[in-house]
GUKE-14464 format. One record per residue: residue in three letters; y, z, x of N, C-alpha, C in turn. Coordinates in steps of 0.1 Angstrom, whole numbers, plus 5000, padded with zeros to 4 digits. Atoms other than C-alpha are relative to their C-alpha. Last residue first. Example, Ala and Ser with C-alpha at 12.3 -4.5 7.8 and 13.67 -1.06 7.14 Angstrom:
BEGIN
ser498950004991498950715137501150084992;ala498850005009495550785123501250005009;
***
This chain:
BEGIN
pro498750055010952743886635500849914991;val499450104997949644066629501649914994;ser500350074985948044366640500949844998;val499049984992949744516606500049985014;thr499150185007946844246588501750095006;ala499650134996944644376616501449964994;arg500249974988945044776609500349885006;arg498249955003945044766570500449995020;arg499350065005941744606573501650034997;glu500350184990940244786597500449924995;leu499750014988941345096573500449865015;arg498450054996940044946548501049995008;gly499650125002936444916564501649974994;val500150054982936745276574500149854998;ala498949974992937145356538500649955010;trp498750075006934745146523501050045004;met500150074995932145366545500749894994;leu499850034987933545646530499749915010;met498649964997933245576495499850025019;gly499450125004929645436498501149985003;tyr500650074984928445776520500449854992;ile498949984994930445986485499649875013;leu498650095005928545696458501050105012;ile499850124997924945816476501249915000;trp499750054990926046146478499949875006;gly498449954996926846166442500149975019;leu499150165001923645996434501250035004;ala500450104994921346276453501149874999;leu499949974982923146546438499849915006;arg498550065001922346366402500850045018;ala499350145005918946356410501549985002;gln500250044988918946736423500049824998;gly498749974992920346846392499449965015;val499350075000917446646375501450025003;pro499550094995915046816392501249914995;pro501150115010916147126385500049915004;leu499450055021917947326410499249864996;his500049915008917347536443500349934984;val501249945001916447326469499450084990;ala500650055007920047206463498050004996;leu499449975012921947456474498849884990;val500549925001920147416511500450084992;ala501550014999920347006511499550194999;ser500550075010924047056501498449994999;gly499649935013925047306522499149934993;ala500849885001923447066548499750124992;cys501350095005925246776536499050145005;ala500549995014928446966536498549934997;leu500049895005927847076571500150044984;met501949914998926646766587500450114990;leu501550035003930246616568498350055000;val499650005015932446876582499449924986;tyr501049845003931046826615499950044990;glu501950044996931646426615499250184995;ala500550035013935446536606498749924998;leu499549875012935546756634499749944990;val501449894999933346446656500650114989;thr500650055011936446176642498850125001;arg499550005015939546406655498749964992;arg500049895005937646476690500650034984;his501049945005936846156696499950174995;gly500349944989939945966695498050054995;trp500049875006941245856654499750105013;gly499249885003942545556667499750145003;leu499050015012940945296651501250075006;leu498950144997938445226681501450044989;val499949964982937045626678501349854999;leu499349944999936845516638500550085011;arg498950015004934645226644501350064998;gln498750064987933045436669500849924997;tyr499449904995932045666637500649925015;his498449935007931745376614500450135005;his500349885008928845196640501450064992;thr499650005017929744936651499850084992;arg498749835006930544996686500249974987;his498850055002927244806707501350084990;ala499049965001923944836727501549964993;glu499249974992921144636724501250044990;trp500149894992918244686700501350025019;ile499849905007919344486669499750155013;lys501349924994919644156687500450185003;glu499249874988922544046663497850035002;gly501050044989921043806635500250065013;arg499050084988924243866613499149945011;leu499750135005921744006586500849885005;leu500950054997920244236612500449844990;arg500450064989923544366623498649914996;arg499050084996923944476587500249935012;leu499950045014921044666582501649825004;leu500750024994921644866615499849854991;thr498950044991925144976605498149915006;val498650165007923545056574500249925010;thr500650095008920745236589500649934996;ala500750124997922445356613499649934995;asp499450084993925145556595499149865007;val499850135005922745646567501049935006;ile500950095006920645826593500349884991;phe500850014988923046026615499049844990;pro499250054993925046136585499949935010;ser499150125010922146186561500849975018;phe500350094988920246476587500449824999;val499249924990920446756564500649895011;leu498549985003920146496535500550085012;leu499150145000916646346550501550044997;ala499850044979915546706561500949904996;ala499049924991916046786522500249945013;trp498650114999914046466514501150054998;phe499650054993910946616523501349964999;pro500650145001910746886503500749915010;phe499450085009910947246513499949835006;leu498749874995908447516534501149864993;gly498949975013906147276515500850095002;thr501049875005903347256547500750024986;lys501449994996903846906551500150064991;gly500250085011907946846542497750044996;gly499949945015908047136569500349914986;trp500749964996906346946597500450104988;leu501550035001907446606589499450124998;ser499950045019911046746588498850034995;cys499049885009910946946621499249944987;ala501249914996908546626641500150204988;ala501050105011911346366627498550114999;ala500149995014913746596640499249984990;leu500649825003911646726672501049944985;phe501849955002911546336678500050164997;gly501150145011914946216674498950064997;leu499549905014915846586697499849864988;thr500949904994913746396730500550144984;thr501350075008915246016715499250135004;ser499850045010918946176725498349974992;gly499649865009918146426755500049944986;ala501749945002915546146773501150144995;asp501250075009918445876767499050104995;gly501450124995921046056778499050004993;leu501649925003922646416767498949885009;phe500850135017926146286780498850094998;ile501250064994928346576805499549924989;arg500650024990931646666808498649975003;ala501249904995933046606773499949985017;pro500250144992936446596760498650035009;pro498650064998935446676736500950115005;phe498749985009932346876731501249935010;asn499950125006929846826756501449974992;his499450154989930047096782500349844993;val498949964993929647346751501149935012;leu498849995007927547146732501550045004;phe499450074991924847226763501149934995;gly499449974991924747566750499949845007;ala498449985003924647446713500550065015;ser498550095001922047206716500650045002;ala500050124991919047466736501449894994;ala499649934990920147696706500549945015;ala498750005003919547436683500850095002;val499450135001916047366691501449945002;thr499949984989915247806696500949795001;leu499149974998916247766661500750045019;cys499250034999913847516648501350095008;val500050145000911147636662501449935002;ala499949954982911847986658500149935004;ala498549924999912447926620500150005014;phe499450075000908547756623501749985003;gly500250074987907348036634500749844998;ala499249934987908748266608500349935017;asp500850004987907248066582501250045011;ala500849954999909748156551498550035005;arg500449814985912248086572499250054991;gly501249994999912047676561499450135006;leu501050025011915347596545498550035001;trp499949875014917147876569499049904986;ala500749844994915447696603500050084985;leu501550045002915647326587500050135005;ala500150025016919747426586498649984996;thr499949945002919847526622499650004980;phe501349855001917847286632500150084995;gly500550045007921347016613498250095006;ile499549945017924147216623498449974992;val499849865006922947246662500050014986;ala501649914997921346936665500650114993;met500550025015924346736645499150115001;gly499849955012926346896668498949944992;gly500049835000924746766699500850124990;ala501549995001924646416686499950185004;phe500649955012928346476684498849984996;gly499949905012930346626705499349984986;asp499649894991931546296729499550134985;met498349905004930946016710499450125006;gly499650114993927545736719501750044997;asp499849924987924245916714501549945002;met499249935006924145736677500450135008;phe498750065008921845526686501350065001;asn499250094989919745726703500749954996;tyr499149924995919145946673500449945013;leu499049995009918245606656500750125007;asn499050114991915745526684501250034991;ile499750014988913745846674501049895006;met499049924995914445876643499949995010;trp498749975007913045566634500950085001;val498650094987910245606655500949974998;ala499749894987909145916635501449845014;phe499149914998909945716602500050105012;leu498450075004907845476609501050045002;leu500250054990904645656620501749884997;thr499549894989905145906589500149945015;phe499149935005905245586565500650115015;leu499150094995901845436586501950044992;ser500049954985900245796584501249865001;ala499749864993901245816547499849935013;leu498650034998900045436538500250135001;trp499450134991896845406553501850055004;gly500349974990896245806533500749865011;pro501550074992896745676506500550075010;leu499850104989900645806497498450005002;ser501849934987900646096463500449905013;trp501250095004904546036448499149985013;ala501349964987907346296442499249874995;phe500450054999910846236420498850065011;gly500450035012913346426408498949924999;pro499349875004915146466442499749914984;leu498850034997912446226465500850114990;glu499350015009909346346473501749995002;leu497850014991907146176499500450074984;arg498949995014903246326493501349995004;asp500450075007901146226521500750024991;leu499449985016903346306550499449944988;thr500450115004900446276584501150064983;gly498349995005901946576608499549894986;gly500349955018897746676610501149944994;ala499649915007898746676648499750104980;phe501449944990896946346657500050144995;ile501350045014899346196627499350065009;leu500049975009902146326653499350034984;ser500249845004900846226679500450134990;ala501749935000901145946670499750074999;ala500149995012905145926669498750014991;ala499349825005905146026701500150004989;trp500749964992902845656716500350204991;val501250035012904845466690499250135000;his499649915016907745576706499849994993;val499849835006906045546738500650024992;pro501249945003905245186729500050155003;leu500449945012908945136723498050054998;arg500049895004909945186761499450024986;trp500949864989908644866776500150104993;gln501950025002909844646748499750055008;phe500949935009913244846754498749964991;pro499450065007914244696789499150084987;ile501550045005913645016812500249904986;gly499550075012917045116827499149884994;tyr499750145000917045246860499349924989;arg499649974988917945646861500049845001;asp498549944995918345666824500149985013;asp499150125006915645456816501250035005;leu500050134994913145686836501449884997;leu499150014984914645966821500049915010;ser498550055010913745786784500550085022;val500250165001909545736801502049994999;val500750054986909446086809500849865005;ala498549945000910846246775499849955020;leu498650035008908746036753500650035012;pro500250135001905546096774501549915002;gly500250014989906046466771500249845009;leu498949994996906846486735500549955018;gly499450075007904146346721501549985008;leu501150124999901446586736501349844998;leu499650024987904546856739499049835006;leu499150064999904646836701500350015012;phe500550125008900346866701501550015003;gly500550044988900847206726500049824990;leu499050014985903647316705499449955007;ser499350085004901047306672501649955006;asp500650145010898347466685501449924998;arg500750094992899847726703499849845002;leu499650184999901947786671499550005013;val500350135007899348096661500949895003;pro501350064993899548256696499649904987;leu501050125016903048356681499049995007;ile499649885013905148596705498949994992;trp500849895001903348406733500750124993;gly501150005000904048106720499550095003;ile500749945015907448216715498549924994;leu500149875008907848266750500149974985;ala501049954994907047926757499850154999;gly501250045008909047716737498650095002;gly499949955013912047886748498649924995;ala500049855000911247816782500050034991;leu501150014995910747456770499550105002;gly501150045009913447426749498750025003;ala500249835010915547596780499449964989;ala500049914991914947256802499450194998;met502149944998914147076776500050115008;ile500749965015918047106766498549965004;ala499049875002919747086802498950064990;ile500949914989917046786813500750134994;gly501249955007919246626780498350085009;gly500149905006922346686793498850054998;thr501549884994921546486826499750124991;arg501150005012923846186815498850095005;pro501549924998926546306843499549974988;ile500049865005930046096830498650055000;pro501349944999932245796848499150125001;arg500549954986935345736834498450005002;gln498950054991936945586803499449995009;his499749974994934445666773500049915012;leu498850015005933745456742500950075009;ser499849855000930845246754501550024996;arg500949975010930044886746499750114995;ser499550055007932544696774499350074984;asn500250175003930944906797500749954994;pro500250075013931645266811500249854997;his498650045001929545396834500349924991;asp499550095014926945686825501449934999;leu499150035009925645826856500049904989;leu500250115004922446006870501249994995;his499049985001923046326897500149814988;ile500750095010919746506901501449914996;arg501150074996920946686933499749864990;ser500750015005924446836916498749905007;ala501049964991926846846942498750004994;pro500150174993929646586919498350045012;arg499150014983929246906895499249945008;thr498550064996928246876858501050035016;phe500050145005924746906860501149925002;tyr500450024983925247276873499749834999;arg499049945001927047336833500049915019;ala499750135000924147146820501250035007;val500650154997922047406836500349884999;val499750034990924147716827499549855008;leu498249954988925147656796499549985015;ala499650145007921147506783501450045009;thr500450074993919747826800500649874997;ala499549974988922648066783499049905010;phe498350065001921747886751500550085013;val500150174998917447926755501849945004;leu500250044989918348336765500049845003;phe498950014993920048336736500250025011;asp498850125005917148206711501250045012;ile500750154995914748416729500949885000;val500150004985916648796724500149815008;ile498850075002917248626683500050005020;leu499150154999913348586688501649965001;met500750044987912948966698500249805002;
***
C-alpha cells in the first residue's frame, strides 16, 4: 500500500508542477534573472507548492494507514505550516530576512516541542551526552541552519530536487526498521522526484523559497527523528546531506571573514562557481549527483563499520571535500591566468 501512496505522490507532484509551468497558470510567480542568479529567463518558482500539495496528500494517507504517526505528523505541520506561508509570501512580495527568521526559529522550536531534541551527539567513533539546555540549543541551531542552507543551495537546475530525492531515500533505507519513518521519508522523496522531472536542466520550474525552506526543515526533522530514536547515528544523516552542508557552511564562513552580508544572495558557492566556469547546469548537477550518491552510499555502509572504521571514513571525506574545493579554486586561477592578455 505504501508503494501505491508513493506513486500517487509522485504523480501528483508531476502533474501539479507541470500545470505551474504553463503561462495560463493562475498562480504564476516568476523568478526573474539578476546579477546573482544563474538563469537567463524568467522561470516560475512555484515548484514548492507542487511538492507540498503532493506531500500533504501523501502524509494524510500515511496517517490514515499508520495511526501511530498522526501525532508526529501533526507536530511537523505545526512548524511546516507557518514556514510554508511566510515562504510563499516571500516568493510573492519579497520579505526581509529579519522578518522571516523568527518563523524559521518557530519551525525549529516545534521540533523541540515534539520531543525531537537531540540529547546525544554522535560523531564517527565518538558520542557525547548533552545537557538539556545544550541539547535544545543545538537542535534549534541545526534546524534553523538546515532551513536556510537548503534555501542558499537552491540555485541550480535539478540541484535541490536531486538532493531531496537521494537524501530522503537514503534516510528511508537507514531508518527502514521503522516503517512509519521510512514512509515519511519516501513520501518526501517521491514528491521531490515528481518536481524534479520539470526542474532537471533546462529547468521549466523552480522550487521557490516555499519549496527550499520546507525541504530543509524536513531534512532537519527526519535527521533528528532518526538520530533521536536510534534508527541511525546522527552523523549518518549529516554525511547524507553533506554535499549541501559542507558547501553552504564553508561559503558562509568565507563570507563572514570577508565582512559580507551573509543573508544577501550571491554566486560564490562552489557549485555556482563551476557553472560560471563554463561547466553549465547539466554537467555540474550530474557531478553533484555522483557526489550525493557517494555520500549516501558511504552513510549506508558506514553504520555497519566499527568506530575506528567510521572515524577513518569521516577523515577520508574531509580530505575529499578539501581536495574538491581546492580543485574548484585551481580551475578559477587557471582561467584567470589564461584570460590575462
